[in-house]
C-alpha positions in Angstrom: -34.9 -18.5 -42.8 -32.7 -19.5 -39.8 -34.5 -20.7 -36.7 -35.1 -18.3 -33.8 -32.9 -19.8 -31.1 -33.3 -16.9 -28.6 -32.3 -17.2 -25.0 -34.8 -15.5 -22.8 -33.6 -15.1 -19.2 -35.3 -13.7 -16.1 -33.6 -10.8 -14.5 -31.3 -11.7 -11.8 -29.3 -9.5 -9.5 -25.6 -10.4 -9.4 -24.5 -11.5 -5.9 -21.2 -9.7 -6.5 -23.0 -6.4 -5.8 -23.9 -7.4 -2.3 -20.6 -6.1 -0.8 -20.0 -3.1 -3.0 -20.1 0.2 -1.2 -22.4 2.7 -2.9 -22.0 6.3 -1.6 -25.1 8.1 -0.4 -26.6 10.6 -2.9 -26.7 13.4 -0.4 -23.6 13.3 1.7 -21.6 16.0 0.1 -21.9 19.3 -1.7 -19.3 18.3 -4.4 -21.0 17.9 -7.7 -20.5 14.9 -10.1 -22.3 13.4 -13.0 -22.5 9.7 -13.7 -22.4 9.0 -17.4 -23.6 5.6 -18.7 -22.0 4.9 -22.1 -23.6 1.8 -23.5 -21.6 0.8 -26.7 -21.8 -2.0 -29.3 -19.2 -4.2 -27.6 -19.0 -3.0 -24.1 -20.8 -1.0 -21.4 -18.9 1.8 -19.6 -19.7 4.1 -16.7 -17.7 7.3 -16.0 -18.1 9.8 -13.2 -17.2 13.3 -14.2 -16.4 16.3 -12.0 -17.6 19.9 -12.5 -14.6 20.7 -14.7 -15.4 17.8 -17.0 -12.5 15.6 -15.6 -13.1 11.9 -15.3 -13.0 10.9 -11.6 -13.8 7.2 -11.8 -14.7 4.7 -14.5 -15.4 1.0 -15.2 -15.9 -1.0 -18.4 -17.2 -4.5 -19.2 -17.5 -6.3 -22.5 -20.6 -8.3 -23.3 -21.4 -11.1 -25.8 -21.8 -10.6 -29.5 -24.1 -13.1 -31.3 -23.9 -13.9 -35.0 -26.7 -16.4 -35.6 -26.6 -16.2 -39.4 -24.6 -14.4 -42.1 -24.9 -10.6 -41.7 -27.0 -11.0 -38.5 -25.8 -9.4 -35.3 -27.6 -9.6 -32.0 -27.2 -8.7 -28.3 -28.8 -10.1 -25.2 -30.7 -7.1 -23.8 -30.6 -8.4 -20.2 -26.8 -8.8 -20.5 -26.6 -5.2 -21.7 -28.5 -4.1 -18.6 -26.5 -6.3 -16.2 -23.2 -5.1 -17.6 -24.3 -1.5 -17.5 -25.5 -1.8 -13.9 -22.3 -3.5 -12.9 -20.0 -0.8 -14.3 -22.2 2.0 -12.8 -21.9 0.4 -9.4 -18.2 -0.2 -9.8 -17.5 3.4 -10.9 -19.5 4.8 -7.9 -17.7 2.5 -5.5 -14.4 4.1 -6.6 -15.6 7.4 -5.2 -16.0 5.8 -1.8 -12.3 6.6 -1.0 -12.9 10.3 -1.5 -13.3 12.6 1.6 -15.9 13.9 1.4 -17.6 11.6 -1.1 -18.8 13.6 -4.1 -22.5 14.1 -4.6 -23.9 12.5 -7.7 -26.2 15.2 -9.1 -27.6 13.4 -12.2 -27.1 10.5 -14.6 -26.6 11.0 -18.4 -27.2 8.2 -20.8 -25.5 7.7 -24.2 -25.9 4.6 -26.3 -25.3 2.6 -29.4 -28.1 3.8 -31.7 -30.7 2.0 -33.9 -30.2 -1.3 -32.0 -33.7 -2.5 -31.4 -35.2 -4.1 -28.3 -38.9 -5.2 -27.8 -40.0 -6.4 -24.4 -43.1 -7.3 -22.4 -44.4 -4.2 -20.6 -45.5 -6.1 -17.6 -42.6 -8.5 -17.0 -39.7 -6.4 -18.5 -38.6 -9.6 -20.4 -37.4 -9.1 -24.0 -39.3 -11.2 -26.5 -36.0 -11.9 -28.4 -32.4 -10.8 -28.6 -31.8 -7.2 -29.5 -31.2 -6.7 -33.2 -28.0 -4.6 -33.5 -27.5 -1.6 -35.8 -25.0 -3.6 -37.9 -27.6 -6.3 -38.7 -28.6 -6.6 -42.4 -31.4 -9.2 -42.2 -34.0 -6.7 -43.5 -32.1 -5.7 -46.6 -34.6 -7.5 -48.9 -37.6 -5.6 -47.4 -35.7 -2.3 -47.7 -35.1 -3.0 -51.3 -38.8 -3.6 -51.8 -39.6 -0.3 -50.2 -37.2 1.4 -52.6 -38.8 -0.4 -55.6 -42.2 0.8 -54.5 -40.9 4.4 -54.7 -41.4 5.1 -51.0 -37.8 6.0 -50.2 -38.2 9.7 -51.2 -41.1 10.1 -48.8 -39.2 8.5 -46.0 -36.1 10.6 -46.7 -38.2 13.8 -46.7 -39.8 13.0 -43.3 -36.9 11.4 -41.5 -33.7 12.6 -43.2 -32.7 8.9 -43.5 -32.2 6.6 -46.5 -34.1 3.3 -46.5 -31.6 0.9 -45.0 -31.5 -2.1 -42.6 -29.3 0.1 -40.4 -32.3 1.9 -38.8 -34.8 0.6 -36.2 -38.1 0.5 -38.1 -37.5 -2.5 -40.3 -35.9 -4.4 -37.3 -39.1 -3.8 -35.3 -41.2 -5.0 -38.2 -39.0 -8.1 -38.5 -39.5 -9.0 -34.8 -43.2 -8.6 -35.0 -43.4 -10.7 -38.1 -41.0 -13.5 -37.0 -41.4 -13.9 -33.2 -44.5 -16.1 -32.6 -47.5 -14.0 -31.3 -45.5 -10.8 -31.2 -47.7 -8.8 -33.5 -50.9 -9.7 -31.7 -49.4 -8.9 -28.4 -48.1 -5.5 -29.7 -51.5 -4.6 -31.0 -53.0 -5.4 -27.6 -50.5 -2.9 -26.1 -48.5 -5.6 -24.3 -45.1 -4.9 -25.9 -42.8 -2.0 -25.7 -40.1 -1.0 -28.2 -37.0 1.0 -27.4 -33.5 1.8 -28.5 -30.9 1.0 -25.9 -31.3 4.4 -24.1 -35.0 3.7 -23.7 -34.2 0.2 -22.4 -31.7 1.5 -19.8 -34.1 4.2 -18.7 -36.9 1.7 -18.3 -34.7 -0.6 -16.2 -33.2 2.3 -14.1 -36.7 3.5 -13.2 -38.1 0.0 -12.4 -40.4 0.2 -15.5 -41.9 3.6 -14.5 -40.5 5.5 -17.5 -40.8 4.4 -21.2 -39.2 7.3 -23.1 -36.5 8.2 -25.6 -35.0 11.5 -26.6 -35.2 13.3 -29.9 -31.7 12.3 -31.1 -32.4 8.6 -30.7 -35.9 8.9 -32.0 -34.5 10.4 -35.2 -32.6 7.2 -35.9 -35.6 4.9 -36.0 -37.0 5.9 -39.4 -40.4 6.4 -37.7 -39.8 10.0 -36.5 -40.6 13.1 -38.4 -37.6 15.4 -37.8 -39.5 18.5 -38.8 -42.5 18.0 -36.4 -40.4 16.2 -33.8 -43.1 13.6 -33.4 -43.8 10.0 -34.3 -45.2 9.9 -37.9 -48.5 8.1 -38.4 -47.9 7.5 -42.1 -44.5 5.8 -41.4 -46.0 3.6 -38.7 -48.7 2.5 -41.1 -46.1 1.8 -43.8 -44.0 -0.4 -41.5 -47.1 -1.9 -39.8 -46.0 -1.0 -36.3 -48.6 -0.3 -33.6 -48.3 3.2 -32.1 -48.8 1.7 -28.6 -45.3 0.2 -28.7 -43.4 3.5 -29.0 -41.9 5.5 -26.2 -42.6 9.0 -25.2 -40.4 11.7 -26.8 -38.4 13.8 -24.5 -35.6 16.4 -24.8 -32.0 15.4 -24.6 -31.4 17.6 -21.5 -34.0 17.5 -18.8 -35.0 15.4 -15.9 -37.1 12.4 -17.1 -37.1 10.1 -14.1 -35.1 8.9 -11.0 -33.2 5.8 -10.2 -35.3 3.1 -8.5 -33.3 -0.1 -9.1 -31.4 -2.5 -6.9 -27.7 -1.8 -6.9 -27.7 2.0 -7.3 -28.7 4.8 -5.0 -32.3 5.6 -5.4 -33.5 9.0 -6.3 -30.7 10.1 -8.7 -32.2 12.3 -11.5 -31.8 10.9 -15.0 -31.4 14.1 -16.8 -29.5 13.6 -20.1 -30.0 11.2 -23.0 -28.4 11.3 -26.4 -27.4 8.8 -29.1 -23.6 8.2 -28.9 -22.7 10.2 -32.0 -24.9 13.2 -31.0 -23.4 13.0 -27.5 -19.9 13.1 -29.0 -20.8 16.2 -31.1 -22.0 17.9 -27.9 -19.1 16.8 -25.9 -16.7 18.1 -28.5 -18.2 21.5 -28.1 -19.5 21.5 -31.7 -22.5 23.6 -30.7 -22.2 26.1 -33.6 -23.1 25.6 -37.3 -20.2 24.4 -39.4 -18.3 22.6 -36.6 -17.7 18.9 -37.3 -16.5 15.8 -35.4 -15.6 12.3 -36.3 -15.8 9.3 -33.9 -13.5 6.3 -34.5 -15.0 3.2 -32.9 -16.5 0.0 -34.2 -17.7 2.1 -37.0 -17.0 5.8 -37.8 -19.6 8.5 -37.6 -19.1 12.1 -38.7 -21.5 14.8 -37.8 -21.6 18.5 -38.8 -23.7 20.9 -36.8 -26.2 22.7 -39.1 -28.0 24.8 -36.5 -31.8 24.9 -35.9 -32.8 24.0 -39.5 -32.9 20.4 -40.7 -30.5 20.2 -43.6 -31.3 18.6 -47.0 -29.8 15.2 -47.0 -27.8 14.9 -50.2 -24.8 13.0 -51.4 -25.8 9.9 -49.4 -25.7 11.9 -46.1 -28.3 11.7 -43.4 -30.1 14.6 -41.8 -30.5 13.9 -38.1 -31.6 15.6 -34.9 -28.5 16.5 -32.9 -30.2 17.4 -29.6 -32.9 19.5 -28.0 -31.9 21.1 -24.8 -35.1 23.1 -24.2 -38.5 21.8 -23.1 -41.0 20.1 -25.4 -42.0 22.5 -28.2 -38.7 24.3 -28.2 -36.4 24.1 -31.3 -34.0 21.3 -31.9 -30.5 21.4 -33.2 -29.7 19.4 -36.4 -26.7 17.8 -38.0 -25.6 16.2 -41.3 -24.3 12.7 -40.6 -22.2 10.3 -42.6 -21.9 6.7 -41.4 -19.0 4.1 -41.9 -20.2 0.7 -40.7 -16.9 -1.0 -40.3 -13.8 0.8 -38.9 -12.3 -0.5 -35.7 -14.2 -3.7 -36.5 -11.8 -4.2 -39.4 -8.9 -4.1 -37.1 -10.7 -6.6 -34.9 -11.1 -8.8 -38.0 -7.3 -8.7 -38.6 -6.9 -10.0 -35.0 -9.8 -12.5 -34.7 -10.5 -13.4 -38.3 -7.1 -13.4 -40.1 -5.0 -13.8 -37.0 -2.2 -11.5 -38.3 -2.1 -9.5 -35.0 -2.6 -10.5 -31.4 -4.0 -7.2 -30.2 -5.5 -4.1 -31.8 -2.5 -2.0 -30.6 -0.2 -4.1 -32.9 -1.8 -2.8 -36.1 0.0 0.6 -35.9 3.6 -0.6 -35.8 2.8 -3.4 -38.3 1.3 -0.9 -40.7 4.1 1.6 -40.1 6.7 -1.0 -41.0 6.0 -0.4 -44.7 5.8 3.0 -46.4 2.9 2.2 -48.7 0.4 -0.6 -49.3 2.2 -1.5 -52.6 -1.2 -1.1 -54.3 -3.2 -3.2 -51.9 -6.7 -1.7 -51.2 -9.0 -3.1 -48.6 -12.8 -2.3 -48.7 -14.1 -3.6 -45.4 -17.7 -3.9 -46.4 -18.5 -6.7 -44.0 -22.0 -5.2 -43.3 -22.5 -3.4 -46.6 -21.5 0.2 -47.3 -22.9 3.3 -45.6 -22.3 6.9 -46.8 -22.1 7.7 -49.7 -23.0 4.4 -51.4 -25.6 2.8 -49.1 -25.2 -0.6 -50.6 -26.4 -3.4 -48.4 -25.2 -5.9 -51.0 -21.5 -4.8 -50.9 -19.1 -7.2 -49.3 -15.5 -7.0 -48.0 -12.9 -7.0 -50.7 -9.1 -6.9 -51.0 -7.7 -5.9 -54.4 -4.2 -5.3 -55.7 -2.6 -8.3 -54.1 0.7 -9.6 -55.6 3.1 -12.3 -54.6 5.0 -9.6 -52.7 2.0 -8.6 -50.6 2.3 -9.4 -46.9 0.5 -8.8 -43.6 2.0 -5.4 -43.2 0.5 -4.2 -46.5 -2.9 -5.5 -45.4 -2.6 -3.8 -42.0 -1.7 -0.5 -43.6 -4.5 -0.9 -46.2 -6.9 -1.4 -43.2 -5.9 1.9 -41.6 -6.2 3.6 -45.0 -9.6 2.1 -45.6 -10.9 3.7 -42.4 -9.4 7.1 -43.4 -10.7 6.8 -47.0 -14.2 6.2 -45.9 -14.1 9.2 -43.5 -12.6 11.4 -46.1 -15.6 10.7 -48.3 -17.9 11.7 -45.5 -16.3 15.1 -45.1 -16.2 15.7 -48.8 -19.9 15.0 -49.0 -20.6 17.4 -46.1 -18.6 20.1 -47.7 -20.6 19.8 -50.9 -23.9 19.6 -49.1 -23.3 22.5 -46.8 -21.0 24.7 -48.7 -18.9 24.9 -45.5 -15.3 23.7 -45.2 -14.5 23.2 -41.5 -11.2 24.7 -40.4 -10.5 21.5 -38.4 -12.0 18.1 -37.7 -12.4 17.2 -34.1 -11.9 13.5 -33.4 -12.6 11.1 -30.6 -12.9 7.4 -30.0 -10.4 4.5 -29.6 -9.1 5.0 -33.1 -7.5 8.3 -32.2 -4.9 6.4 -30.2 -3.5 5.3 -33.5 -1.3 8.2 -34.6 -0.6 6.7 -38.0 -4.3 6.5 -38.7 -4.8 10.2 -37.7 -1.9 11.3 -39.9 -3.4 9.4 -42.9 -6.7 11.1 -42.1 -5.3 14.6 -42.1 -3.4 13.9 -45.3 -6.6 12.8 -47.1 -8.9 15.6 -45.9 -6.4 18.5 -46.1 -7.3 20.1 -42.7 -6.0 19.5 -39.2 -7.3 16.6 -37.2 -7.6 17.7 -33.6 -7.9 15.4 -30.5 -9.3 16.8 -27.2 -7.7 16.5 -23.9 -10.6 14.4 -22.5 -10.8 11.3 -24.6 -14.1 9.9 -23.3 -16.0 12.5 -25.2 -19.2 10.6 -25.9 -19.7 9.9 -22.2 -18.7 13.6 -21.4 -21.4 14.8 -23.8 -24.0 12.8 -22.0 -22.7 14.2 -18.7 -22.8 17.7 -20.1 -26.5 17.3 -21.2 -27.4 15.9 -17.7 -25.4 18.6 -15.9 -27.1 21.4 -17.9 -30.5 20.1 -16.7 -29.6 20.2 -13.0 -27.5 23.4 -13.1 -24.0 22.0 -12.8 -23.1 23.9 -16.0 -24.8 27.2 -16.7 -25.0 27.0 -20.5 -23.4 25.6 -23.6 -20.9 28.4 -23.9 -19.4 27.4 -20.6 -18.9 23.9 -22.0 -17.3 25.2 -25.2 -14.8 27.3 -23.2 -13.7 24.2 -21.2 -12.8 22.3 -24.4 -9.0 21.9 -24.7 -6.8 20.3 -27.4 -4.4 17.5 -26.6 -2.9 17.0 -30.1 -3.3 18.0 -33.7 -2.1 16.3 -36.9 -1.4 18.5 -39.9 -1.8 17.5 -43.6 1.6 16.4 -45.1 0.7 15.5 -48.7 -0.5 17.6 -51.7 -4.2 17.8 -52.6 -3.4 16.2 -56.0 -1.9 13.2 -54.3 -4.8 12.9 -51.9 -7.3 13.1 -54.9 -5.3 10.3 -56.7 -5.4 8.1 -53.7 -9.1 8.6 -53.2 -9.7 7.9 -56.9 -8.0 4.5 -56.5 -10.1 3.8 -53.4 -13.3 4.4 -55.5 -12.1 1.9 -58.1 -11.8 -0.7 -55.3 -15.3 0.2 -53.9 -16.8 -0.3 -57.4 -15.5 -3.9 -57.2 -17.0 -4.5 -53.8 -20.5 -3.2 -54.6 -23.4 -5.5 -55.5 -21.7 -8.7 -54.5 -24.3 -10.4 -52.3 
């Protein structure tokens, strides 16, 4: 077992904030919402107006740590500092407006499953955050499956047993950080996903809470009762005292009370990034589906107020709850692709065949086909539908004539193949064929990728006018709570299309290409 070389830092407030102008909360009747979008590789803040238009934004990358093979970590304090910095920067951009818009509320959306444990009294994390991509608990997950407990977990949580989710990460920290388990049992430690951590920091430690969408990704939450499950806590040996309070996705849960931001802004919306994107895309009705192209890809289909049966490797997850505690939640089917944009980053940083992510599209377009090259980017195992933590990245079909353009095109095809399998599984599980797939995320800027995607799934791929849809979803949830938007129908009516890609190949050709993809996946599975 690799040693635990964690850097634990005291919180410091950047001196660069000293001269930043922060507008008063109450100096105008113009309404805006500040959305905090905390992602896997960067923190963003976007201020949205009443019509859903971005008015100001800022973004900052933070450090990725890879201390051992298949381990991925973040410094939770660096996450907070970066998120605070971009929030202050975005608000400072409003200072030139006359009058300065009034910030009515804050909405939080976040990378999900990433696990942070900290000291309740000092606010100092006991170790680096374990990121959702991290696979260090694969062996324990395999033991849970051998013990036959996976079906019980699936029935309660809608989740397969996999290192992806938070529960086994919490257990690992309690078992491997010296003294952690004893401190947790004494009630000295707090667990949270990233939303919970930001809420705690924004409120100066006054609020330790998470919303139903993030709770449903921990593998400790019963999606039917909408409560923490005592049996799962016992199975994972996790003290109940560590866990946050469960709140709705839309509703005031606290107010800002931190240095660097105006005090007293209501924090009124929280949702995991994929659920926030589903909400921001206006997919509020059963059968509507969206796909987000980021570091990974995540496809969700709204299934209404009933938790769907998770079949075909899909997950059943809570989409959101906009009413008070005790009110029904909305649910979704979800499929997960662990490596998407990260595969393009690997072409840049690992292979060095491109200098920037933007170069992949013209390089891939310089050839008409991959000439038989198939790339399975299983760097962190495979998600839906295979859920194979032992799979590893594989390139097959190479010949002496293969070149970097073929590999670039195979990378884009790999992203589209994985997502096509998600939609296919959802259609089988729900019996519903969406009339379109709404898309968002950085990958939608790659027109070749979007065309390949439409070709494979056989329905239009549609991109909205507002590209920052995840942050917009968090803003909508917060704005609903404070009356900026009257109801969900008003949000749906504001959704507009920027572009659509129509399928251009036959269904037989698409099926043949997916069949070849499955042959390559079979060779990648079970490698580690």
